N, C-alpha and C positions, 0 to 999 in steps of 0.2 A: 504493500499500499504506500502510495507516495504521500509525502509530507502534508500537503494542502488538504488531500482527501481525508487523511488521518485527523487532522485538526477539525475538519468539518464534521466528521463522524463523532468525535469525542464531545463537541458543542452540543449535538443532539442528544448525546447520551447524558450530559449534565442537566439537561433541561428539566429532567424529571425530579429534581431535588432543590430543596430550598437551603439546606444547610448540611454539610458535610464534614467528616472528620478525616484527614489524610494521615496514614501511618508513614511518618516520616523518619526513614532511617538515615537519611544523609546521603544515600547513594544516588547515581543518576536518574533511575526509574521514579523513585519517590519525590525527588526535587522537581523533576518534570511535571509530575502529576499534580504537585501543589501549585506549581506556575499555572498550569491549565485551569484548576479549580478556581483559582483567584481571578484569572482572566475571564472565565464564564459567569461565576457567581458573586464575585466582589469579595474582598478579603473579610469583611464582616460576617459573611456566610461560610466561612472556612476556619477550621481550627486543625493545628497540627499536633499529632500525637507521637513522641519519641521515647521509646523504651531502651534504656541504656544499662549496661553491665560490664563487667570485666570480660565478658565474652565478646562484646561489640568493639570493633576498631575505633580508637579515639579520634581518628581523623575523619570519619563519617559523623560522629556526634558534632565535632566542631562545624562541619558543613551544614548539618541539620539545624544548628542554632543560627548560623549565618543567614541561611535562606529563609527561615521563618522571620527573622527580623527584616530582611530585605522586602519580603512581601507584607509585612506588617500584620501578620495573622496571630491569634493567640496560639501560644505554644506550651503544651503540657507535657513535661517531661517526668517519666515514670521510672522508679528505680527498679531494674529487672533483675535483682539478685535473687528473686524467687526461682529464677529458671535453674542456677546452679545449686539451689536447695533441695531441688526435686531429685530423689534418688533414682527415678526412672530415667531421667535425662542423663544423670551422671554414669549410669550404667552402660550408656553408649551403644545401644543396639542400631540397627539400620533404620529404626523408627525414631531417632533422637530428633530430626528436623521437625517431624510431625508433632512430638511432644513439645518441642520448644514453641512451634508456631501457634499451636492449640492454646499454650498458655498465654501468649502474647496478644492473641485475638480476643480471648476471653476478657482480659484486662483492658484492652483498648475498647471493647464494646461497653464495658462497664462504665468508663469515663465518658465515652461519646454519648451514651444515653443520659447521663447526668448533665452534659452540656446542651442537650435537646437537639442532637443532630438527626438527620433522616437515616444517614448510612455512615459506615466506615469503608474507606476505599483503599485498596491496597495496590501496590505499584508492580506485582508480579506481571510479566509479559509473556506473550505467545511463545517466545523461544524457550521459556522454562519448560513448556509442555514436551520438548523433545529431550529433556534431560532427566536424571533421577532426582525427582524433588518431592520427597514425602510430605514436605509442609503443604503442598497443594491440596492434599486430602483435607487438611484442617480447614482451608478456604471453602471448600465444598460443604462441610458440616455446618459453617455459619453463613451459608449463603442467603439467609433471609436477612441478615444485617450487615454482611461483608460482601463488597462487590470488587472485582478486578477488571476496570474497563479495558486495559491493554490486552488482557487475555480475551474478553469478550468480544473485542473487535478484531482480533487477529493481528495485533500491532507488536512488532518484535523490536530487539534492541537497536538495530540500524535505524529504524524510523524515529525511535525514541530519541536517539542520538541527534537526529537531523531536526526534530522538532526543537531539541533544547537549543541547538545552534540558531535555528531561525528565530527563537525568542530571545537571543541575546544572553543565554544562561552560560556563564563559564564552565558549568558543570558538564557541558556536552564533551569534554574531553577527559572525565574522570575515568579512572581505571576500575575495573570489576572489584568488588570487595566482598567479603563474607565474614560470617562468625568464626572466632578462633577455634571453635570445637571441631571444625572442618578439617583441621589440620592433625587431627589425632585419629588413628585407624580404628574402626568399628571394633568393639568388644574390650577396649582398653578403657578403664575408668577415667573420667574427665574430672580432674581436681582443680582447685583454685591455683595451686602451685604451678600446675602443668600449663594451664592457661596463661598465667603470668610470665612464664618463660617463653612461651611462644609470642606473647604480646611484646615483650621486651626485645626479642630478637629482631621481630618485623619493625618495630619502631627504630631500632638501631640502623637497620639496612635501609629503611626509607630516608633516615637522616643522611645517608651515603648518596641519596639521589635516585634510588630505585623507585619506579611507580607501579610496576607489576610485580609483586613478591609474595611468595609463600614459603613458610619455614614448616615442614612436615616434620612433626615430633615422633620418632620411632624409637624412644627411650634413649639409648646411649647415642643414637644417630639422628643428627638434623639434616634433612635433605631439602637443600634449597632449590626452589623453582622461580624462575624469572621470566619477563617477557621476551620474545624473539629477538628483539633489539638491545637487550640488556647484558648479554653474556660477556661482552668485553669488560663491562664495568665490575663484574665479579672477579675477573682475573686481575684487574687493576687494584682492587682493594682485598684480594686473596688473605694475605697475611693479617690485615686489620679484622677481617671478618671471622677468620678461624680463631683468632685470639679472644674476641669478644664472645662468640658462641661457646668457646670452651669454658670460659669464666662463668657462664650460666649453667654449666653442668654436663654438656654434651662431650662425649669422648672423641666422635667423628663428626666431621662436617663435610658433607658431599654436595656436589652440583648435579642436578638432574640435566642431562643433555638434551632432554626434550623440553620445548618451551612450556610455560604454564598453560593449562587448560582445564576447564570446569569438570571434564571427565574424571579428574583426579580426586573429587571430593570424597573424603572419607576413607581413602586408601593410603 
């Protein structure tokens, strides 16, 4: 779908509602969705809900706060520590994303209802249907109060990026991001210490200029994945990276020779 058609279809979609709550993670999809909601309904008819915890990349939270202020919407920030407190989530089965998404949707709906909104809208897009995304099942279970317009209208990531660019959002160049639990292989318990080690590793690597970066925590081994254009940077900072990650408890630091791809989630 081209950009102009997508925006027109979204405008029709929003006509059904008078007040909405946008789940604002701070990623490209949710920022674009917030911008569209404000454009179509006005800022007084839109609230943003952000759930943040040690599982969520801090750079996304910074962007969530930034764009909520830019658009002048009421921004409700929820402490998401309840996710890591859930023993089912910490058990880290292949269902972990479903458990997390369901808990976040339940909390968001609770807040949105108290704010008098018609609906909660989620930024999941049509391309997510092609991947292993257990969290989408939670969307289906809450479909009476949660909607995902990008999925409903068949709008994928490239179109969202194009819309963001056409609206002048700096976010159109944002790299993909995800919860730190996705760096831990299924079946291995998710602990606060483990999440903090991954978070510290990735924050450090981002400070070196990496934009697409994942540190897969395999116990004694840290497997680094970077974007296709960033391999040279790893070699340039090799000694610095090895020294830092070993100081965090890793015995081995390796570079995956395949570029980062979402197919690797949970492995």
